[in-house]
C-alpha positions as CSV (number, residue, x, y, z in Angstrom):
1,X,0.0,0.0,0.0
2,X,1.3,3.4,-1.0
3,X,2.1,5.7,1.9
4,X,0.8,9.3,2.1
5,X,4.3,10.6,1.5
6,X,4.6,8.6,-1.7
7,X,1.4,10.1,-3.1
8,X,2.5,13.6,-2.3
9,X,5.9,13.0,-4.0
10,X,4.2,11.6,-7.1
11,X,1.9,14.6,-7.3
12,X,4.7,17.1,-6.9
13,X,6.7,15.3,-9.6
14,X,4.0,15.9,-12.1
15,X,4.0,19.6,-11.7
16,X,7.2,20.3,-13.7
17,X,5.8,18.1,-16.5
18,X,2.5,20.0,-16.5
19,X,4.3,23.4,-16.6
20,X,6.5,22.2,-19.5
21,X,3.4,21.0,-21.4
22,X,1.6,24.3,-20.7
23,X,4.6,26.3,-21.9
24,X,4.9,24.2,-25.0
25,X,1.2,24.8,-25.7
26,X,1.6,28.6,-25.3
27,X,4.7,28.6,-27.6
28,X,2.8,26.6,-30.3
29,X,-0.2,28.8,-30.0
30,X,1.8,32.0,-30.3
31,X,3.7,30.6,-33.2
32,X,0.4,29.7,-34.9
33,X,-0.9,33.3,-34.3
34,X,2.3,34.8,-35.8
35,X,2.2,32.5,-38.7
36,X,-1.5,33.3,-39.4
37,X,-0.7,37.0,-39.2
38,X,1.9,36.7,-41.9
39,X,-0.4,35.0,-44.4
40,X,-0.8,37.0,-47.6
41,X,-4.1,38.1,-49.0
42,X,-5.8,40.3,-51.7
43,X,-6.1,43.8,-50.1
44,X,-9.2,44.4,-52.1
45,X,-10.9,41.6,-50.2
46,X,-10.1,43.3,-47.0
47,X,-12.5,46.0,-48.0
48,X,-15.3,43.7,-48.9
49,X,-15.9,42.5,-45.3
50,X,-18.8,44.8,-44.5
51,X,-21.8,43.4,-46.4
52,X,-25.0,44.0,-44.4
53,X,-23.5,46.8,-42.3
54,X,-23.4,50.5,-42.5
55,X,-19.7,50.3,-43.4
56,X,-20.6,48.9,-46.9
57,X,-19.4,52.1,-48.7
58,X,-15.8,51.2,-47.8
59,X,-15.9,48.9,-50.8
60,X,-16.8,51.9,-53.0
61,X,-14.0,53.9,-51.3
62,X,-11.5,51.2,-52.3
63,X,-12.7,51.0,-55.9
64,X,-12.7,54.9,-56.3
65,X,-9.2,55.1,-55.0
66,X,-7.6,52.1,-56.7
67,X,-9.5,51.6,-59.9
68,X,-11.0,54.9,-61.0
69,X,-8.5,57.2,-62.6
70,X,-10.9,60.2,-62.4
71,X,-8.6,62.8,-60.6
72,X,-9.3,63.9,-57.0
73,X,-8.3,67.5,-56.3
74,X,-10.3,67.8,-53.0
75,X,-11.0,64.8,-50.7
76,X,-13.4,64.8,-47.7
77,X,-12.8,62.2,-45.1
78,X,-15.1,62.1,-42.0
79,X,-17.9,60.5,-40.2
80,X,-21.6,60.1,-41.1
81,X,-22.5,63.8,-40.5
82,X,-20.1,64.7,-43.2
83,X,-21.1,61.7,-45.4
84,X,-24.7,62.9,-45.6
85,X,-24.0,66.6,-45.0
86,X,-21.8,67.4,-48.0
87,X,-22.5,66.5,-51.6
88,X,-19.2,65.8,-53.4
89,X,-20.8,66.3,-56.9
90,X,-22.5,69.5,-55.8
91,X,-19.3,71.0,-54.3
92,X,-17.5,70.0,-57.5
93,X,-20.2,71.6,-59.8
94,X,-20.2,74.9,-57.8
95,X,-16.4,75.2,-57.6
96,X,-16.1,74.4,-61.3
97,X,-18.7,77.1,-62.2
98,X,-17.2,79.7,-59.9
99,X,-13.5,79.1,-60.9
100,X,-14.0,78.3,-64.5
101,X,-11.9,75.2,-64.3
102,X,-12.8,71.6,-63.6
103,X,-12.3,70.7,-59.9
104,X,-12.8,67.0,-58.9
105,X,-14.2,66.4,-55.4
106,X,-14.5,63.0,-53.7
107,X,-16.4,62.6,-50.4
108,X,-15.0,59.5,-48.8
109,X,-16.7,59.8,-45.4
110,X,-18.2,56.8,-43.6
111,X,-20.4,56.2,-40.6
112,X,-18.9,56.6,-37.1
113,X,-16.1,58.7,-36.0
114,X,-12.5,57.5,-35.5
115,X,-9.2,59.3,-36.6
116,X,-7.3,56.0,-36.9
117,X,-9.5,55.0,-39.8
118,X,-9.0,58.4,-41.3
119,X,-5.3,57.8,-41.2
120,X,-5.7,54.5,-43.1
121,X,-7.9,56.1,-45.7
122,X,-5.4,59.0,-46.1
123,X,-2.6,56.5,-46.8
124,X,-4.7,54.8,-49.4
125,X,-5.7,58.2,-51.0
126,X,-2.1,59.5,-51.2
127,X,-0.8,56.2,-52.6
128,X,-3.3,56.1,-55.4
129,X,-4.1,59.7,-56.1
130,X,-1.0,61.8,-55.7
131,X,-2.7,64.7,-57.5
132,X,-4.9,65.5,-54.5
133,X,-4.3,69.0,-53.1
134,X,-6.6,69.4,-50.2
135,X,-8.2,67.1,-47.7
136,X,-10.9,68.1,-45.3
137,X,-11.5,66.0,-42.2
138,X,-14.6,66.0,-40.0
139,X,-14.8,67.3,-36.5
140,X,-17.4,66.5,-33.8
141,X,-17.9,68.1,-30.4
142,X,-16.0,65.4,-28.5
143,X,-13.8,63.0,-30.4
144,X,-13.8,59.3,-30.0
145,X,-11.6,58.0,-27.3
146,X,-11.4,54.5,-28.8
147,X,-11.1,55.1,-32.6
148,X,-13.2,53.6,-35.3
149,X,-14.5,50.0,-35.1
150,X,-13.5,49.2,-38.7
151,X,-9.8,50.2,-38.0
152,X,-8.9,46.6,-37.0
153,X,-10.5,45.3,-40.3
154,X,-8.8,47.6,-42.8
155,X,-5.6,48.7,-41.1
156,X,-2.3,47.1,-42.0
157,X,-1.3,44.7,-39.2
158,X,1.9,46.8,-38.7
159,X,-0.3,49.9,-38.0
160,X,-2.3,47.9,-35.4
161,X,1.0,47.0,-33.8
162,X,2.2,50.6,-33.7
163,X,-0.9,52.1,-32.3
164,X,-0.7,53.8,-28.9
165,X,-0.8,51.3,-26.1
166,X,-1.1,53.4,-23.0
167,X,-4.7,54.4,-22.3
168,X,-5.9,52.9,-25.6
169,X,-8.8,50.6,-24.5
170,X,-9.0,48.9,-27.9
171,X,-5.3,48.1,-28.5
172,X,-5.1,44.5,-27.3
173,X,-8.6,43.7,-28.7
174,X,-7.5,45.0,-32.1
175,X,-4.2,43.1,-31.9
176,X,-5.8,39.8,-30.9
177,X,-8.2,40.0,-33.8
178,X,-5.3,40.1,-36.4
179,X,-4.5,36.4,-36.7
180,X,-8.1,35.5,-37.2
181,X,-8.5,38.3,-39.7
182,X,-5.4,37.4,-41.7
183,X,-6.3,33.7,-41.8
184,X,-9.9,34.5,-42.9
185,X,-8.7,36.9,-45.6
186,X,-6.1,34.3,-46.8
187,X,-8.8,31.7,-47.3
188,X,-11.1,34.2,-48.9
189,X,-8.4,35.1,-51.4
190,X,-7.8,31.4,-52.3
191,X,-11.6,30.7,-52.6
192,X,-13.4,34.0,-53.3
193,X,-16.5,32.4,-54.8
194,X,-17.1,30.3,-51.7
195,X,-17.2,33.4,-49.5
196,X,-19.0,35.8,-51.8
197,X,-16.2,38.1,-52.5
198,X,-14.3,38.9,-55.7
199,X,-10.7,39.6,-56.7
200,X,-10.1,42.6,-59.1
201,X,-12.4,45.3,-60.2
202,X,-16.0,44.6,-61.0
203,X,-17.5,47.6,-62.7
204,X,-21.1,46.3,-62.1
205,X,-20.6,46.7,-58.4
206,X,-19.1,50.2,-58.7
207,X,-21.3,53.3,-58.2
208,X,-19.0,55.6,-60.1
209,X,-17.1,58.7,-59.1
210,X,-20.4,60.6,-58.7
211,X,-21.5,58.6,-55.6
212,X,-23.3,60.9,-53.3
213,X,-24.2,60.0,-49.7
214,X,-26.7,62.9,-49.5
215,X,-29.3,61.2,-51.8
216,X,-32.1,59.0,-50.6
217,X,-31.4,55.3,-51.0
218,X,-32.2,51.8,-49.9
219,X,-30.2,50.7,-46.8
220,X,-28.4,47.4,-46.6
221,X,-31.2,46.3,-44.3
222,X,-33.8,47.0,-47.0
223,X,-35.2,50.2,-45.5
224,X,-35.7,53.4,-47.4
225,X,-33.4,56.2,-46.2
226,X,-35.3,59.4,-47.0
227,X,-33.0,62.3,-47.3
228,X,-35.8,64.6,-48.4
229,X,-38.0,64.2,-45.3
230,X,-38.5,67.2,-43.0
231,X,-39.2,66.6,-39.3
232,X,-40.8,69.0,-36.8
233,X,-38.6,71.0,-34.4
234,X,-40.2,69.2,-31.5
235,X,-39.2,65.7,-32.9
236,X,-35.6,66.7,-33.6
237,X,-35.2,68.5,-30.3
238,X,-36.2,65.6,-28.2
239,X,-33.8,63.2,-30.0
240,X,-30.9,65.8,-30.0
241,X,-31.4,66.5,-26.2
242,X,-31.2,62.8,-25.5
243,X,-28.1,62.4,-27.6
244,X,-26.4,65.3,-25.9
245,X,-27.3,63.9,-22.5
246,X,-25.7,60.6,-23.3
247,X,-22.4,62.2,-24.6
248,X,-19.4,61.3,-22.4
249,X,-18.1,64.5,-20.8
250,X,-14.4,65.5,-20.7
251,X,-13.1,64.1,-17.5
252,X,-9.6,65.4,-17.2
253,X,-8.2,69.0,-17.1
254,X,-6.9,70.5,-20.3
255,X,-3.2,69.7,-19.4
256,X,-4.1,66.0,-19.4
257,X,-6.1,66.1,-22.6
258,X,-3.2,64.3,-24.4
259,X,-3.9,61.2,-22.3
260,X,-7.6,61.3,-22.3
261,X,-7.7,61.5,-26.1
262,X,-4.6,59.7,-26.9
263,X,-6.0,57.8,-29.9
264,X,-7.6,60.9,-31.5
265,X,-4.5,63.1,-30.9
266,X,-2.0,60.5,-32.1
267,X,-3.8,59.8,-35.3
268,X,-4.6,63.3,-36.0
269,X,-0.9,64.3,-35.8
270,X,0.1,61.2,-37.9
271,X,-2.6,61.9,-40.5
272,X,-1.9,65.6,-40.9
273,X,1.9,65.0,-41.0
274,X,1.4,62.4,-43.7
275,X,-0.7,64.8,-45.8
276,X,1.7,67.6,-45.3
277,X,4.6,65.4,-46.3
278,X,2.9,65.0,-49.6
279,X,2.4,68.8,-49.9
280,X,-1.4,68.4,-49.4
281,X,-3.2,71.2,-47.6
282,X,-5.5,70.2,-44.7
283,X,-8.6,71.6,-43.0
284,X,-11.4,70.5,-40.7
285,X,-15.2,70.8,-41.0
286,X,-17.7,70.7,-38.2
287,X,-21.4,70.1,-38.8
288,X,-23.6,70.4,-35.7
289,X,-26.5,68.3,-34.4
290,X,-29.9,70.0,-34.4
291,X,-30.2,73.0,-32.0
292,X,-27.0,72.1,-30.2
293,X,-24.2,74.1,-31.9
294,X,-21.6,73.3,-29.2
295,X,-18.0,74.3,-28.8
296,X,-15.4,71.9,-30.4
297,X,-13.2,70.3,-27.7
298,X,-9.5,71.0,-28.4
299,X,-10.3,73.5,-31.2
300,X,-6.8,75.0,-30.9
301,X,-5.3,71.6,-31.3
302,X,-7.0,71.3,-34.7
303,X,-6.4,74.9,-35.8
304,X,-2.6,74.3,-35.4
305,X,-3.0,71.6,-38.1
306,X,-5.3,73.2,-40.6
307,X,-8.1,75.7,-41.1
308,X,-11.4,74.9,-39.2
309,X,-14.8,75.6,-40.8
310,X,-17.8,75.7,-38.6
311,X,-21.2,75.3,-40.1
312,X,-22.9,75.8,-36.8
313,X,-25.5,78.2,-38.1
314,X,-27.1,75.3,-40.1
315,X,-28.3,73.7,-36.8
316,X,-30.8,76.3,-36.0
317,X,-33.5,75.2,-38.5
318,X,-35.3,71.9,-38.3
319,X,-36.0,71.9,-42.0
320,X,-32.4,71.2,-42.6
321,X,-32.4,67.8,-40.8
322,X,-33.5,64.3,-41.6
323,X,-32.8,63.3,-38.0
324,X,-31.3,64.9,-35.0
325,X,-27.6,64.6,-36.3
326,X,-27.9,64.3,-40.0
327,X,-28.8,66.9,-42.6
328,X,-31.5,66.3,-45.3
329,X,-31.1,67.4,-48.8
330,X,-32.1,70.9,-48.0
331,X,-29.4,71.1,-45.3
332,X,-26.7,69.3,-47.3
333,X,-27.4,71.6,-50.3
334,X,-26.9,74.7,-48.1
335,X,-23.7,73.3,-46.6
336,X,-22.3,72.2,-50.0
337,X,-23.0,75.6,-51.6
338,X,-21.5,77.4,-48.6
339,X,-18.4,75.1,-48.5
340,X,-17.8,75.6,-52.3
341,X,-18.2,79.3,-52.0
342,X,-15.6,79.4,-49.2
343,X,-13.2,77.3,-50.9
344,X,-13.5,79.2,-54.2
345,X,-12.8,82.5,-52.3
346,X,-9.8,81.0,-50.6
347,X,-8.5,79.8,-54.0
348,X,-9.0,83.2,-55.6
349,X,-7.2,85.0,-52.7
350,X,-4.3,82.6,-53.0
351,X,-4.9,81.2,-49.5
352,X,-5.7,77.8,-51.0
353,X,-4.2,76.0,-53.9
354,X,-6.4,73.1,-55.1
355,X,-6.8,73.8,-58.8
356,X,-5.1,71.3,-61.1
357,X,-1.5,72.2,-61.6
358,X,-1.9,74.9,-59.0
359,X,0.1,73.2,-56.2
360,X,2.6,75.3,-54.4
361,X,5.8,73.2,-53.7
């Protein structure tokens, strides 16, 4: 019969073996993750992962940048307020009429705020359309602390690795997602038909350079999005008040703003530096929610990196809005004409240089 001391000794003897087995498992798992992250894929398929979501226009953005040789003189990169609040074709038409020369405008804005995604889009834009001369970025009252949810889907893995770590709540989540993403994209690249994606440009799927987010359309969920509707002031005010009440306040004093908004500040600096390195002028555009034209947090931070245009006056009239935060066709028409007029004046005065062959080196 085994003595108690023998049982204890046998149990203790198994501990090193178990630790070794666990260490081996961890090493193999990490090696598999690294290996999966290094798998190649078609980058076009990376932008086709948003079917059935509000981010579906990312596919159009990729096609516009990579396959459409129509020039881009002015690009607009922002969130949904800018997406539905500025008509690229209308700004283009007004600028062309005012200046007597063709100006090409592309509104590349997408739902939700996040400067890290704007950085990735700026990289794509500058790599594919070096003729761009001016980029306008959206502003909201309080920037996102976590960045854009689609960043982990479209960013290069190296950019995910180099993102700020300290006080970035999404860093490890985004990093842990990369092996799965890369493996999935690798398989989709090898068998595109099986996954409902396609390699290369498909003109039947492309909406053309005149794509306009200010127009009424069918949503990915089969709902009619009416950009011509007009709501009462009471309806809009109630929704806007609720949205403002839910907004996260600024918690830290101004001297600690660098840490509270580390993602926004890091990627704003990186984005503007990248644009300026390519001799591209930069500016920011603010569109308010209804009846709540509020100060832009860190306005001086943005003014140091480009001009800031504030369309706050548009927020006083209910007839300009299709919901509490987004303009209807009436409102977007006003903003588009106002923006085009301001830009044309800046070009005439020599303060801006976005006409073709008008770049100052």
